[in-house]
Every structure is written in structure tokens, then in C-alpha cells.
N, C-alpha and C positions, 0 to 999 in steps of 0.2 A: 597414602591411600586413606588414612583416617582423618585427614584434614577437613575442617568444616568452614563454611562461610556463614556469617550471621550479621545481617543488617536489617534496619527497619523496613517494613513493607506496608503498602496500602492495600486493603482487602477488597475494595470496591472497584478495582481496575476492571474494565470490560474484558470478558473472556476472549482469549485468542487460541485456546487449545480445544481438546476434545469436549463434546457437549456434556459428558458426565463428570467433568472436572468440578470439584466441590471446594468451597471457600473455607478458610480457617478463621477461628475466632481469636487467634493470637495476633499480637502487634508485631511480633518478630518470629523468625524461624531459622533453623539451622539445616543446612543441606550438605551431606557428605560429598566431597569432590569426586570420590570414586563412583558415585551413583548419579553424577550429572551426565546427561545425554549431550546437551549442547547449550551454548549461551548466545543470545543475539540482542542487538540494540532494539529498544522498543520505541516506536514513533508515537510520542504522546502529544505533539503539537496539534492544535486544532480540536482536541478531544476534551470533553467536559469531565471534570473531576469534582465530585461533591464533598469529598472528605475535608473536614475542617482543618485537619492536621497539615494538609499540603496545599490547600487552595491559596495560601498567602504567597506561595512561590510564584515569582514572575515567569520563570522559564524552568519548569520541572524537567528532569532527565531520568530515564529509567532503562533498565535492561531486564530481560526475561531469562530465567534459568529453566530449562527443560530437564526434568529429573525423574527419578524413580520414587513412587509412593507405594508403600505396602498396604495391601488390603487383606481381607479375611481369607483363610484357607490357603495360605502361601502364595496368593496371587500378587503380582506386581502390576501397577498401573502407570501410565504416562501422565505426569503432572507438570504444571507450569506455575512458577512463582515469579512475580515481578518485584524487583527491588528498585527503590527510588533514591535519587541523589539530588541534592540541591545545586550541584555544580556540574557542568558538562565535563570538565577535566577529570573530576572524581569518577564520573560514570565511565569514561573511556579507560581510566586506570583499572577499574574493576574488570571491565571487559577484557583488557589486555592480559591482566594477571590470571584470570580464570582460563583464558584460552591457552596460555603458556602452561598452566597446571595440567590441563587436559592433554596437551601435546606430550607431556612427560609420562602419561599412562600408556606405556608401550605394549601392554597386553591386549589393547583394543584392536580389533580387526579393521583393515582399511579396504581390502578387496576380497570378496567372497564368491565361491562357486555355489550356485543354488540349484538343487534338483527338486522339481515339483512333480509329484504323482497326481495326475488329474482324476484317477479312477479309484484310488483307495478310499476306505471308509464310506462316507456318504457322497463322495465325489466333489468335496468342497475345497480341496487343496489349493487350487489356483485362486479361488475367491478369497480364501482366508489369507493367503500371502499378499494379495494386492490390497486388501482392505486394512489388515492389522499389522503387517510386517513391513512392507515396502515403505510406507510413510516414515516409520522409525529409522530404517536404514538411510533414507534420504536425509532426514534431520541430522543424523550422526555423521553425515558425509561418507557413508560406506558405499562403495561402488560394487556392482554385482554382475556376474555373468549367469544368466538363467537358462536352464535346460528343462523343458517340459517333456517328461519321458513318454514314449509312445508304446513301449513294450517292456516285458519283464527283463530284468538284468541289464537294462540300458545304462543305468548309473554305474554299475560295477564295471561294465565293459569300457565306458567312457573314461573312468579313472585309470584304467590300465593304458589308455592310448594317449591322453592329452598331457601337456606340461602342467603339472600341479604346483610347481615351485613359485609361481607368481601369485598364488593365493595365500591368504592368512587363515583360511578355514573353509570347511565345506558344510553346507546347510541342507538338511533333508526335510522336505515339506511333504508329509504323508504320515502313514502309520508305522508300526514296528517293522513291517516288511520292507518299506522304503529305507528305513534306517539300516536294516540288515544289509541291504544292497550296498549302501554307501560304506558301511563298516567293512564288508568283504573286499570291496574295491580298494579302499585305502590301505588295509592291512596287506592285501596281496601285492599291491603296487610297491609298498615299502619293503616287503621281503624280497621281491624281485630285484629292486635297486640295491639291496644289501647283499644279494647273493645267497639268501637263506632258502633252503628247501622246505617248503611248507608241508610236504608230504611225510617228512620224517617226524614221527611222534615225539621225539625228544629234542627237536630243534629249538634253539633259543631264539625266540622271535624278537625283532627290533621294533621299538615303539615309533610311531609316526610323530613328526613335529607339528602336524596340522590337527586342529581341533574340529570336532563335529558338532554342529548345532542342530537341534531337533525342533521343528515347528509342528506340533501335533495336529494331525488331520486324519486320523485313522479311527478304527472301531474300538480299540482298547487303549493304545498309547501307553503301554506298560512301562517302557523304558523311560519315557518323559515323566510319568507320574512318580516313578520310583527314585528319580534323580533330582526332581524339582519340587515335587509335592503336589503338583496340579497339572492338568492337561489343558492349560490356558495358553493360547497362541501368543497373546501380547506379553505374558510373563516370560515365555521362552525367548521371544525376540529381544526383550530388554536384557536378559542374561547374556545374549550374544553381543549386544551393543556395548555393554560395560566391560566386556572382555573377561568374563568369569572362566575359570578353568577347574575341571574336576577329572581326576585320574580314575579309570575304571578297569576292573579285571575283565579278561576275555578267556573263555575256554575253547580249546581246540578239540574237535571230535574226529577221531581217526578210526578206520577199519582196514586191517591188513596193510598197514603202512601207506594208506591213502587218506588224505584230508577230505572229510565229508563236508564239514561246515564249521563255522565259528559260532559260539553262543555267548550272549551276554545276560540273558534273563532265565528262561526255563528250558531244561532238558527233561522231557517227561515220557516215560514208557508205561504202557498199560492204559490206565484211564485217560490221561491227557493225550497219549499217542493215538488211541482209538478215536477220540473226539475229532482230532485234526484230520485224521485219515478219512473218516466218514463225512466230515463237513466239506472236504474237497469235491465229493460227488454231488453235493447239493448247492453249488454256487448260485443256482437260479433262485434260491430262497433269499439271497442277500445276506444281511447280518443275522437274520433269524436262523440261519443254518447252524450257528454255534449253539443256540438254545435247543434246537431240535436234536442235534447230534449229541449234546450233553445229556439230555433226558434219555435218549435211546441207549447210550453207553452205560448210564447208571442202571437202567433196568436190565440190561444184558448181564451186568455183574461178572464180567470175565476176569479170571485171574491167570497169571502166567508164572511158570516155574523157571528159575534160573539162578545164577551165581553172581554176586556182586563182590568184587575185591577192591579195597580202597586203602589209600595211604593217608592217615590222619594228619591234619594240619597242626603240627606241634608248635609252629611258630606264632600262631595267632594268639592274641591276648583276650579274645572274646570267645563266646560259645553260643550255639544256636538258641539256648534257652535262658540266657542271662538277662533278658528283658531290656537290653541296651540297643536301641535301633541306631542305624547309621545316620548321622546328622552332619551339617556343614562344619568343616574343620575337624572331622572325626578323629579322635585320639586312637581308636582301635585300628583304623586303616593306617594311620601314620606309624604307630608303634609296631604293628604287625609287619609292615613292609621292612622296617629296620631289622626286625628279628629274622625275617626271611633272608635278607641280604647277608646277615651274619652267618646264618646257617649255610648259605651257598658259598661263602668265603671259606668256611671250615672244610667243606666238601672239596673245594678247588685245591686247597693245600694238603689234602689227604688226611686231615685230622679226623674226619668222619666219612663214612660211606655216603654217597649222594642219595642212595635209596637203600636204607638199612632193611634187609630182608625181613627182620623180626618185626618191623613196624607195620607191615601190611596186614590187614584184617580181611577176613572172608566171611560172607554171610550167604547162606543158601536158603531157598525157600520158595513159597508160592506167594506172589505179590499181586495186589490189585493195582498198585501204582508204584513206580520208582521215579522220584523227582530230584533234580539237581538244580539249585538256584544260585546264581551269582549275585542276585540282589533280592530285595523283598518281594518283587513281582507284584507290587501293589497296583491297583487300578480303582476306578470309581466303584465297581461292584465289590471289590475286596480291598478296603482302604489300608489294611495292615499287611496284606499280601500272603503268599504261601509260606514265607519264612520271615516273620517280622523283624528279627534281629540279624538278618543277613547283611553283610557289609560290601560296599561297592568296590573297595580297593585294598582289601586285606590279603589278597593272594590265595583265597580259598573259596570253596563252594559248599553250600549246605546240602547234604545228601539225605533225602527223606524217603524212608522205606515204609510202605503201607502194606502190611501182610494181609493175607486172606482173612476176611471177617464177614460177619453178616451184613446184609444190605442195610439194615437199620443202623448198625454201628458206623458203617461207611458214610451214611447220610449225616450222622452226628458229627463226624470228622469234617465233612464238607461245609456244614453250616458254620462251624467255628472259623472258617475263613472270612466270614462276614461280621463277626462280633469280636469282643475283647477277650474272649476266653483263650486259654492255652491250647492250641490245636495239636500239640504234641503229647498231651496228657492222656494217652490211651495205651493200653497194653499191646495193641497191634501196630503201633507207630514207633519207629526208631529214627533218630536224626543224628547225623554225624557231620562235623566240619572237616572237609577233606581238601587236599590239593591235587589228588589224582584218583581216578577210579576206573574200573573196567566192569563190563557186564557181558555175560554170555548166557543165552537162553538154554533151557533144558533141551530143546529141540536140536540146537547146534551141538550141544555136548554129546547127545546120543549119536549124532553123525560122526563125531570125532572122539573116539574113546580115549585117545592119547591126551586129550585136553586136561582131564582130571589129574593124570600122572604128572603133567607139566606143572599144574597148579600146586601139587604137593611139593615138588622140587623148589618152586619159586617162593611160595609163601610159608613153607615150613610146617603148615598144618592144614587140615581140611575142615570144611564146615560140618556142623552137626546135621545128622540125618533128620528128615521130616517124613512122616507117614504120607502115603499117597492120598489124594483127594479127588474130587470130581473135576479138577482142572484139566482141560484138554491140553495135550502136548502140542502147543502151537505158539506162534510168535505174534507179538504186537508190533507196532512201529514206534519210532521215537519222534516226539514233537520237539523240534529244535527251533525255538523262537518263532513258532507258527508255521514252520516248514516240515514236511514229512521226510524222515530218514527211514528207508525200508530195511536197512541192515540192523538186526537186533544186537549183534555183537559189536561193541564199540569200546574205544579207549579214549578217556577224557583227561585233559591236563589243564590246570588253571594257570594263566599267564598274568602275573601281578601287574596291574596298572599299565596295560598295554596300549590303551587309547585314552584320549582326553576329550571331554565334552565342554561345550560352552555352558557351564552350569557351576553351582557351588555346593550342591547337596541340599537336602531339605533343612531349612532353617528351623530352629526351635520356635515354638509357638509364642511369639511376643505379642503384646497387646497392640493391635494396629491402630492407625489414626482413628479417632473417635467418629470421623465422618465417613470411614471406608464402607 
């Protein structure tokens, strides 16, 4: 995968690729084989070549390499480089050798199932796919079966019904909601085939062998931004073409032994739950409904009382405030998964209890927001996200508790999501890295007086008391990756690296091509 090709090239060859392709000032270049899209013979006969270096050739021969070119802000571009050979035999040898090397890259998809949401975001999904993605798939000889969805949950339902064994991956063209549909369909289909009961909160879920590709065409595209570093459709398409693979955690959300949903980005109660619930009533406003509902929720300044119990992620080698974000080839994700597997082996052989009762912690209080993030939840508006050091595949979630505070202090907290300051550096904010947690609202506790006694038995201690305040004894809703969960009492468990994406994680900021 790390092999390079390097031969002389002429820079004044007429363009054959995208109009924004830019020339290089170098006389030679190196192209990683793993980032070559395709190679083809170039028809140079009958064309005029003004370069003095090659005009002495009686019969020049050339081949063109279509490859990845890095641009600013983690974007990838489709580039073309033409290599010249003085002999026809040498040119054909290069073509044959490169094609054989590309054939050996078995991680690359050959046949994909594509779901396009024509309604999400600004309604540009179909246009984005046809203009920016389909030409790259054709160039890379990837065949596709395309389904343009007509109603909600069509992608999920389809994945339960059709034969998915013939595909090398599934592509979601749309926003986070479309990706969630595909995710639920793929996980659900995999568990059904494996005979796993998804409704059991402690079920060990089976990973799917298929990867999911995301072509961003939504309003936020949080999942794509957090896993690639940009919400650029061409970049995502190129990650699919070269066959990148990124393992990602998924959280299961249960209530009374019933699976409610899976989550990969944000679970939010209180502030973010109220926003999504209110915005559902204002769909006629379009994308502006999120800004309107956000302002309304902020001014309302509601807080909610309840109990959070959680199992700290002792296996992880990172922490929410260590300043080490998840990047391509992440050491924290790799090492944490190994530690978790060791922990599970010990539990399996009875060396330790699977869930040591003493490890559970309980926090009671009145909260403006309770957030759990499996990833940074970064987007264009919040480039660092809700939890900048959250990791994609370390088997844990960052649990963020924002206790009741003044409206001004809460505003200070929200503003830090848009800058470089530590958003956890407030007395009213607590953050924990967990592998499981439960939440019960005060309203539910009052309805079931036995709940507290059960908690005492399970967790071995009770939370500290808090003086009463002006909070109404009422419930919020949970925002689960942009969908409303109306049950306030939930049980959440993180499943380590349950799904894989056509991505490699956010690459470190390397100096791009000077012409990018």
C-alpha cells in the first residue's frame, strides 16, 4: 500500500480531467499506489507537444494516472498525472504493472448499493451524486444499484428485505438522518441473521462485514465531518473508491428491555432534546427551524431533575480533557480496544465480575443538559465539536453533565463550542468517559418510589442531596442523532467498533500541495 511510482512527466500536456486541475512545477512526481483511482493509456498521436524535452521523440507514448490530490482543510481532489515513455513497449509494461497492483488492493469495492435521499438538507442529494460521485465510481469501475428513497425508513426496510451479500458496501447520500436509516437497517439485518435479540440490553451485537459510505448532502453532516474532517462530497467519494476502512463505536439505547434506537453521534437530554422536539413542529421553516428553536430553548432556560448512573470506561487509555483528538491510525482507539478485549476475557473466565457493582457511579441533580457523544460531533459551526477529544472506536462515550446555572454562564459554555477554549472548564460542567449509563428523570422516580431502593442495592451508594429549586418536575426528550425519543428513562451501552465506514479518520494537518 505504501508503494510509489515515479517517472518523468511533461507538464504542458493538454488537460483531460476536471477543469480545476492545476499543473505542477516539478519535472517528476510520486504517486502512492494505494491512492490511484485508475490508469489509462493516453492517445497522444496527432496532438501538438511544445515541450523541448519530448518534441524530439518520433512517436511519444503516454499513460494517465487518475489519483488523489490533497487540498486544504482535509479535502481530497480528483487529479490526473500523465507519464511519458519513449517506447511503446515500456508504456504498456507500466500500464500492465499498475493495473496488476491495483487488482491486488482487495479492500476496494466493486459493487455498491446506493441510497439517495432527494429531500434532505437543501434537496441536492441526487444532483450531488450525479455530478460529483457517479463519474468517480465509473472511472474506478465500480458498479452500483441506486435507490432514490420516497419515504422515511425506506432504506432501513429495504436492507431487511433484499440480498445484501452481493454488495461490497452501502452508500448513503444525504444527511445524518439518511445515514442513521442505513445504519439501523444494516445493524438490524446483521443481528437478525446472527440470531441476536436486539431488544436485550446486554446482548452482544455482531459487527457487519459491509462498510458504509457517506456522501454528505444534509444540513449538518456531523458524522461525515467528524470522521473525515470535511463535509465535501468529492472527498467522501474518493475515500470510498480507494477502499478506506474506519471502525466506529455504536451505542444502543433501551427502555424497559426494548431497543429504542442506535446512536453514533449525540444523545442529548434537556437543551438539545428540547431543540429537536420543538424544531419538529416547525418543519415549514426549513433549515431555519433549528436556529429558531435553539434561540427559543435558550431563552426558556429549562432545567430537569433526575439521576444519572454510569460505569466508567476503565479500559480506555484516553480521557475527555487530555487534548488528544481522534486522528487517522488513532493509537487511543487501537489500544483501548485491546484493553477492552482483555477486560472481557477476564470476565469470561471469572477472574473479575463483568460489571463490578463498586465501579458504578451515581450523580443526582438538576441539569440544563445531559449529553453523551460517541464522537467529537464536529460540524462547520462547531469545528471542534461537543467533545473535542472523543474517540471514534475506543469503546466509550463522553458523558457531559451541565448542571443548573445562570443563563449567562450557559451562554459562555455554548460559545466555547465555537472557539479553541476548554468548554469543560466550568464549575457547573462535569465530563466522564463511560461505557454504559442510565438516566431516570425525577418525574419517573416520583411515580416509582421503589426505584431509589433498587438503586441503593445495585450501586451500593446514593447520590448527594440537592436543595429544591425553581425547576418544574417535568420531562424533556432525548435527541438521538437528530431523532426524538420521548421516553426520559433510558439505558445506554457502547458497542466497540460495531460498524465500519469508508473513511480513515481525520488526517493530521499536513502541508498540502502548494497549488491546492
